[in-house]
C-alpha positions as CSV (number, residue, x, y, z in Angstrom):
1,M,54.6,223.2,-61.2
2,N,51.7,225.6,-61.9
3,R,51.5,229.4,-61.4
4,I,48.4,231.6,-61.8
5,T,47.7,231.9,-65.6
6,R,53.3,231.6,-63.2
7,L,68.8,241.8,-45.8
8,A,66.9,244.9,-47.1
9,G,63.3,245.6,-47.8
10,A,62.3,242.4,-46.0
11,A,60.1,244.0,-43.3
12,G,57.8,245.8,-45.8
13,A,54.4,247.0,-44.9
14,V,52.6,245.3,-42.1
15,L,48.8,245.1,-42.7
16,C,45.9,243.3,-41.0
17,L,42.9,241.9,-42.8
18,G,40.6,238.9,-42.4
19,V,37.1,238.4,-43.9
20,L,35.2,235.3,-42.9
21,G,32.9,233.6,-45.3
22,A,30.8,230.5,-45.5
23,C,32.2,227.5,-47.4
24,R,30.8,225.5,-50.2
25,D,32.6,222.1,-50.2
26,E,31.0,219.2,-52.1
27,P,32.0,215.6,-51.2
28,V,32.2,213.3,-54.1
29,A,32.7,209.5,-54.3
30,P,36.3,208.3,-54.8
31,T,37.2,207.2,-58.2
32,Q,40.7,205.7,-58.9
33,A,42.6,203.1,-60.8
34,T,45.8,201.4,-59.4
35,S,49.0,200.2,-61.0
36,T,52.2,199.0,-59.6
37,T,54.3,199.6,-62.7
38,I,57.6,201.5,-62.0
39,R,60.6,202.2,-64.2
40,A,63.9,200.8,-63.0
41,D,66.6,202.9,-61.4
42,L,68.7,204.6,-64.0
43,N,71.7,204.7,-61.7
44,S,73.6,201.8,-60.2
45,G,72.2,200.8,-56.9
46,P,68.9,199.3,-55.6
47,R,65.7,199.8,-57.5
48,H,63.3,202.2,-55.9
49,A,60.0,200.4,-56.1
50,G,56.8,202.1,-55.6
51,R,53.0,201.9,-56.0
52,I,51.0,204.3,-58.1
53,V,47.3,205.2,-57.6
54,T,45.7,207.4,-60.3
55,F,42.5,209.4,-59.7
56,D,40.2,211.9,-61.4
57,V,37.8,214.3,-59.7
58,P,34.2,213.7,-61.0
59,G,33.3,216.8,-63.0
60,A,36.9,217.3,-64.2
61,G,36.9,218.2,-67.9
62,T,38.1,215.7,-70.5
63,A,39.4,218.1,-73.2
64,A,43.0,219.1,-73.7
65,G,44.1,221.5,-70.9
66,Q,41.4,220.3,-68.5
67,G,41.5,217.6,-65.8
68,T,42.9,217.0,-62.3
69,Q,46.1,218.5,-61.0
70,P,47.2,217.6,-57.4
71,N,49.7,219.9,-55.8
72,S,50.6,219.1,-52.1
73,I,50.4,216.4,-49.5
74,N,50.7,216.3,-45.7
75,A,52.0,213.7,-43.3
76,A,48.5,212.1,-43.0
77,G,48.4,211.6,-46.8
78,T,45.7,214.2,-47.5
79,I,46.2,215.9,-50.9
80,T,45.2,219.3,-52.2
81,G,45.2,220.7,-55.7
82,T,43.0,221.9,-58.5
83,Y,40.9,220.6,-61.3
84,V,39.5,222.3,-64.4
85,D,36.0,221.4,-65.5
86,G,34.5,221.2,-68.9
87,D,33.7,224.9,-68.9
88,N,37.4,225.7,-68.0
89,V,36.4,226.9,-64.5
90,T,38.9,225.9,-61.8
91,H,38.0,224.2,-58.5
92,G,40.1,223.2,-55.5
93,L,40.3,219.5,-54.7
94,L,40.9,217.7,-51.4
95,R,41.6,214.0,-51.4
96,A,41.5,212.1,-48.1
97,P,43.9,209.2,-47.4
98,D,41.0,206.7,-48.1
99,G,40.5,208.2,-51.6
100,R,37.4,210.3,-50.9
101,L,37.4,213.5,-53.0
102,T,36.0,216.9,-52.0
103,T,35.5,219.9,-54.3
104,I,36.5,223.2,-52.8
105,D,34.9,226.4,-54.1
106,A,35.8,229.5,-52.2
107,P,33.0,232.0,-51.4
108,G,33.0,234.6,-54.1
109,A,34.9,232.6,-56.7
110,G,33.8,233.3,-60.3
111,T,32.1,230.7,-62.5
112,A,33.3,231.8,-66.0
113,A,36.3,230.3,-67.9
114,G,39.6,231.2,-66.3
115,Q,37.9,232.0,-62.9
116,G,37.4,229.8,-59.9
117,T,39.4,228.3,-57.0
118,Q,42.9,226.8,-56.6
119,A,44.2,225.1,-53.5
120,P,48.0,224.6,-53.8
121,G,49.0,224.2,-50.1
122,I,48.1,222.1,-47.0
123,N,49.7,221.8,-43.6
124,S,49.9,219.0,-41.0
125,V,46.5,219.7,-39.5
126,G,44.7,220.0,-42.8
127,A,44.5,223.8,-43.1
128,I,44.6,224.8,-46.8
129,A,46.1,227.9,-48.4
130,G,44.9,229.0,-51.8
131,F,43.4,231.7,-53.9
132,Y,40.4,232.3,-56.1
133,V,39.6,234.5,-59.1
134,D,36.2,236.3,-58.7
135,G,33.7,237.3,-61.4
136,G,35.6,240.5,-62.1
137,N,38.8,238.5,-62.7
138,V,40.4,239.7,-59.5
139,A,42.5,237.2,-57.4
140,H,42.1,236.9,-53.7
141,G,43.9,234.7,-51.2
142,F,42.2,232.4,-48.8
143,L,42.7,230.1,-45.9
144,R,40.4,227.1,-45.3
145,A,40.4,225.7,-41.8
146,P,40.3,221.9,-41.3
147,H,36.6,222.1,-40.5
148,G,35.9,224.0,-43.7
149,R,35.6,227.7,-42.6
150,F,37.1,230.2,-45.1
151,T,39.1,233.4,-44.3
152,T,39.7,235.7,-47.3
153,V,43.1,237.4,-47.6
154,D,43.3,240.7,-49.4
155,V,46.0,243.3,-49.4
156,P,44.6,246.9,-49.9
157,H,45.5,248.5,-53.2
158,A,46.9,245.2,-54.7
159,Q,45.7,244.1,-58.1
160,V,46.3,240.4,-57.1
161,T,46.5,238.7,-53.7
162,T,47.4,235.0,-53.5
163,T,48.4,232.6,-50.7
164,W,50.3,229.4,-51.8
165,S,51.9,227.6,-48.9
166,I,51.1,227.1,-45.2
167,N,53.3,225.6,-42.5
168,S,52.4,223.7,-39.3
169,D,51.7,226.8,-37.1
170,G,49.5,228.4,-39.8
171,T,51.9,230.9,-41.2
172,T,51.2,231.4,-44.8
173,A,53.4,232.5,-47.8
174,G,52.0,234.1,-50.9
175,L,52.5,237.0,-53.3
176,I,50.8,240.2,-54.4
177,I,50.9,242.3,-57.6
178,D,50.7,246.0,-56.9
179,A,49.0,248.8,-58.9
180,D,52.1,249.1,-61.1
181,G,52.3,245.4,-62.0
182,V,55.2,244.7,-59.6
183,W,55.3,241.4,-57.6
184,H,56.0,241.4,-53.8
185,G,56.2,238.5,-51.4
186,L,53.5,238.1,-48.7
187,V,53.6,236.5,-45.2
188,R,50.4,236.1,-43.2
189,A,50.9,235.3,-39.5
190,P,48.5,233.0,-37.7
191,D,46.9,236.1,-36.0
192,G,46.2,237.6,-39.4
193,R,49.1,240.2,-39.6
194,L,50.3,240.6,-43.1
195,T,53.9,241.4,-44.0
196,I,54.9,242.5,-47.5
197,F,58.6,241.9,-48.4
198,D,60.9,242.3,-51.4
199,A,64.3,240.7,-52.2
200,P,67.0,243.4,-52.2
201,G,67.8,242.9,-55.9
202,A,64.2,242.7,-57.1
203,G,63.3,244.9,-60.0
204,T,60.6,247.6,-59.7
205,G,59.2,247.6,-63.3
206,P,56.1,245.8,-64.5
207,W,56.3,242.0,-64.1
208,Q,59.5,242.3,-62.1
209,G,59.7,241.8,-58.4
210,T,59.6,239.0,-55.8
211,W,57.9,235.6,-56.1
212,I,57.6,232.8,-53.6
213,G,58.1,229.2,-54.5
214,A,55.3,226.7,-54.8
215,G,53.0,224.8,-52.3
216,C,56.1,223.8,-50.3
217,C,58.0,227.1,-50.0
218,I,57.7,227.7,-46.2
219,N,59.1,225.4,-43.6
220,P,58.0,224.9,-39.9
221,A,60.4,227.6,-38.7
222,G,58.9,230.1,-41.1
223,T,61.8,230.3,-43.5
224,I,60.6,231.0,-47.1
225,T,62.3,230.3,-50.4
226,G,61.4,231.8,-53.8
227,S,62.8,233.8,-56.7
228,Y,62.8,237.3,-57.9
229,I,63.2,239.0,-61.3
230,G,65.7,241.9,-61.1
231,A,66.1,244.9,-63.4
232,D,68.0,242.5,-65.7
233,N,64.8,240.6,-66.2
234,V,66.5,237.4,-65.0
235,W,65.4,235.1,-62.2
236,H,67.5,234.8,-59.0
237,G,66.9,232.6,-56.0
238,Y,66.5,233.8,-52.4
239,V,65.9,232.4,-48.8
240,R,64.1,234.6,-46.3
241,A,64.7,233.9,-42.6
242,P,61.7,234.2,-40.2
243,H,63.0,237.5,-38.9
244,G,63.1,238.9,-42.4
245,A,66.7,238.8,-43.5
246,I,67.0,237.7,-47.1
247,T,69.9,235.8,-48.7
248,E,70.1,235.9,-52.5
249,F,71.8,233.3,-54.6
250,D,72.5,232.2,-58.2
251,V,73.6,228.7,-59.3
252,P,76.9,228.8,-61.1
253,G,76.3,228.3,-64.8
254,A,72.8,229.9,-64.7
255,A,72.1,232.1,-67.7
256,G,69.1,233.2,-69.7
257,Q,66.1,232.6,-67.5
258,G,68.3,232.3,-64.4
259,T,67.7,230.5,-61.1
260,V,64.2,229.5,-59.9
261,S,63.8,228.2,-56.3
262,W,60.8,226.1,-55.4
263,S,60.9,224.2,-52.2
264,I,62.5,224.2,-48.7
265,N,62.6,221.5,-46.0
266,P,62.7,221.8,-42.2
267,E,66.5,221.8,-42.2
268,G,66.6,224.7,-44.7
269,A,67.7,222.7,-47.8
270,V,66.3,224.3,-51.0
271,T,65.6,222.8,-54.4
272,G,64.7,224.3,-57.8
273,Y,66.1,224.6,-61.3
274,Y,68.3,226.8,-63.4
275,M,68.6,227.4,-67.1
276,D,72.0,227.4,-68.8
277,A,73.2,229.4,-71.8
278,S,71.8,226.8,-74.2
279,G,68.3,226.9,-72.7
280,V,68.7,223.5,-71.0
281,T,67.3,223.2,-67.4
282,H,69.2,221.6,-64.6
283,G,67.9,220.8,-61.1
284,F,69.8,222.0,-58.0
285,L,70.1,221.4,-54.3
286,R,71.2,224.2,-52.0
287,A,72.3,223.0,-48.6
288,P,71.4,225.0,-45.5
289,H,74.9,226.4,-45.4
290,G,74.7,227.5,-49.0
291,R,76.6,224.7,-50.9
292,L,75.0,224.2,-54.3
293,T,74.8,220.8,-56.1
294,T,73.5,220.4,-59.7
295,I,71.1,217.6,-60.4
296,D,70.9,216.1,-63.9
297,V,68.8,212.9,-64.4
298,P,70.4,210.4,-66.8
299,G,68.2,210.4,-69.9
300,A,67.3,214.1,-69.6
301,G,67.4,215.9,-72.9
302,T,70.2,218.3,-73.7
303,S,68.4,220.8,-76.0
304,A,66.6,224.0,-75.2
305,G,63.4,223.4,-73.2
306,Q,64.6,220.0,-72.0
307,G,66.4,218.9,-68.9
308,T,65.8,218.4,-65.1
309,T,63.6,220.2,-62.6
310,A,64.1,219.4,-58.9
311,G,60.7,220.2,-57.5
312,A,60.4,219.4,-53.8
313,I,62.4,218.1,-50.9
314,D,61.3,216.2,-47.8
315,P,62.6,216.3,-44.2
316,A,65.1,213.5,-44.9
317,G,66.5,215.2,-48.0
318,V,64.7,213.0,-50.6
319,I,63.9,215.1,-53.7
320,S,61.1,214.6,-56.2
321,G,60.9,216.2,-59.6
322,Y,60.7,215.5,-63.3
323,Y,62.9,215.6,-66.4
324,V,62.1,216.2,-70.0
325,D,63.8,213.8,-72.4
326,G,65.2,214.4,-75.9
327,S,61.7,213.9,-77.4
328,G,60.1,216.5,-75.1
329,V,58.3,213.9,-72.9
330,S,58.3,214.3,-69.1
331,H,59.2,211.6,-66.6
332,G,59.1,211.5,-62.8
333,F,62.1,210.9,-60.6
334,V,63.0,210.5,-56.9
335,R,66.6,211.4,-55.7
336,R,67.8,209.9,-52.5
337,P,70.2,211.8,-50.1
338,D,73.0,209.5,-51.3
339,G,72.5,210.9,-54.8
340,K,70.9,207.8,-56.4
341,I,68.1,208.6,-58.7
342,S,65.0,206.4,-59.6
343,T,62.6,207.3,-62.4
344,F,59.0,206.4,-63.0
345,D,56.2,206.9,-65.5
346,V,52.5,206.7,-64.6
347,P,50.7,204.2,-66.7
348,G,48.5,206.1,-69.2
349,A,50.9,209.0,-69.5
350,G,51.3,210.3,-73.0
351,T,54.5,209.9,-75.0
352,G,54.3,213.1,-77.1
353,P,56.0,216.4,-76.5
354,G,54.6,218.2,-73.5
355,Q,53.0,215.0,-72.2
356,G,54.1,212.5,-69.6
357,T,54.5,212.5,-65.8
358,F,54.8,215.6,-63.6
359,P,55.5,215.1,-59.8
360,Q,54.5,218.2,-57.8
361,N,55.6,217.6,-54.2
362,I,56.8,215.1,-51.7
363,G,55.3,214.4,-48.3
364,P,57.1,213.6,-45.0
365,T,56.7,209.8,-45.6
366,G,58.1,210.0,-49.1
367,A,54.8,209.9,-50.9
368,V,54.8,211.9,-54.2
369,P,51.6,213.5,-55.6
370,G,51.4,214.9,-59.1
371,Y,49.7,214.7,-62.4
372,Y,50.2,213.1,-65.8
373,V,49.2,214.4,-69.2
374,D,47.7,211.7,-71.5
375,G,47.9,211.4,-75.2
376,S,45.0,213.8,-75.6
377,G,46.4,216.5,-73.4
378,V,44.1,215.8,-70.5
379,T,45.6,215.9,-67.0
380,H,45.0,213.2,-64.3
381,G,46.1,212.9,-60.7
382,F,48.4,210.4,-59.2
383,L,50.0,209.4,-55.9
384,W,53.3,207.5,-55.9
385,T,54.2,205.8,-52.7
386,P,57.4,203.8,-52.0
387,E,57.0,200.2,-51.1
388,P,57.5,199.4,-47.4
389,D,60.9,197.8,-47.9
390,H,62.1,200.7,-50.0
391,Q,61.1,203.6,-47.7
392,L,63.8,206.2,-48.0
393,A,65.3,207.1,-44.7
394,A,61.8,206.9,-43.2
395,G,63.1,206.6,-39.7
396,S,64.7,210.0,-39.9
397,R,61.5,211.8,-40.9
């Protein structure tokens, strides 16, 4: 899961800003390779079969740290994400269900290394939330309408403004960094009103404060999940209700880095990970009423920097994520509501430390977009879809 470069105080300041610009989207021909190879279920129970399609955006770089990185998917199967070109400039990507790929460059995005556009979030109608870094290395949020029109989102006096996730009614979640280097959560209403919020326990020093989750951190009701760094410099999770009340939580056993919350589904179930005292990561599921369940994939490593990350949860409670094994290699997994876990590796994924398969999200039909890192350190996109006779609780979505 990628970051840029990574009940009190909830109301915050309410601001209003919207700047319209012309879009520059470049359609490109679909390029993809398909494989049906899937690893067997590690737990007892039925194998969770699936089909994998891999793809690269033409123009994506082919050196280590470059390539294609999908982030989110909607019910129609449209994918958004980012790719890094050969000059280390980032561009948004949009992949249609038929495989057609479109490059997204926000107006004003810079064209030097480390600058450009990222498109982490998409909603049910195809509206996209993202951000861009301009030629002066300042980050700005944006919304892209389904027809391609851009709205820039900037909070006055903020060093950084970003938008990450967008729900079905167009409410957007993001974050800002203020003039003192403190992070704050951001909500943009469909009418353009901006609300800044802070978790009650968030620190007020540089690089402390409130983060949101990833491209799936706001649900249809407008409930948001994320994490904050307190004065103790430790991460803690939170859930923010649509009216602004914030509930903070820590997973029992969390130490060191603490608790990081990533995703929320329509019912209010939350997923993420925590780090224990030995530096091992463990996934977690927080039920809507607050009950916490630890998720450890069999085969996950037990040394520092290894373990399980529960990345995203769909309406039926199916979770996607990845785990790092004892050799430092990442593998994808899908966890069903009954607790059974299936794992998969994308053909072509590298087998060295820091390489492997990295699911990033899960759509309402159980489709999982993500990327894999090959043996040369280059990233490539993939879409994993369950076979029809293995759809997980599809009727309940």
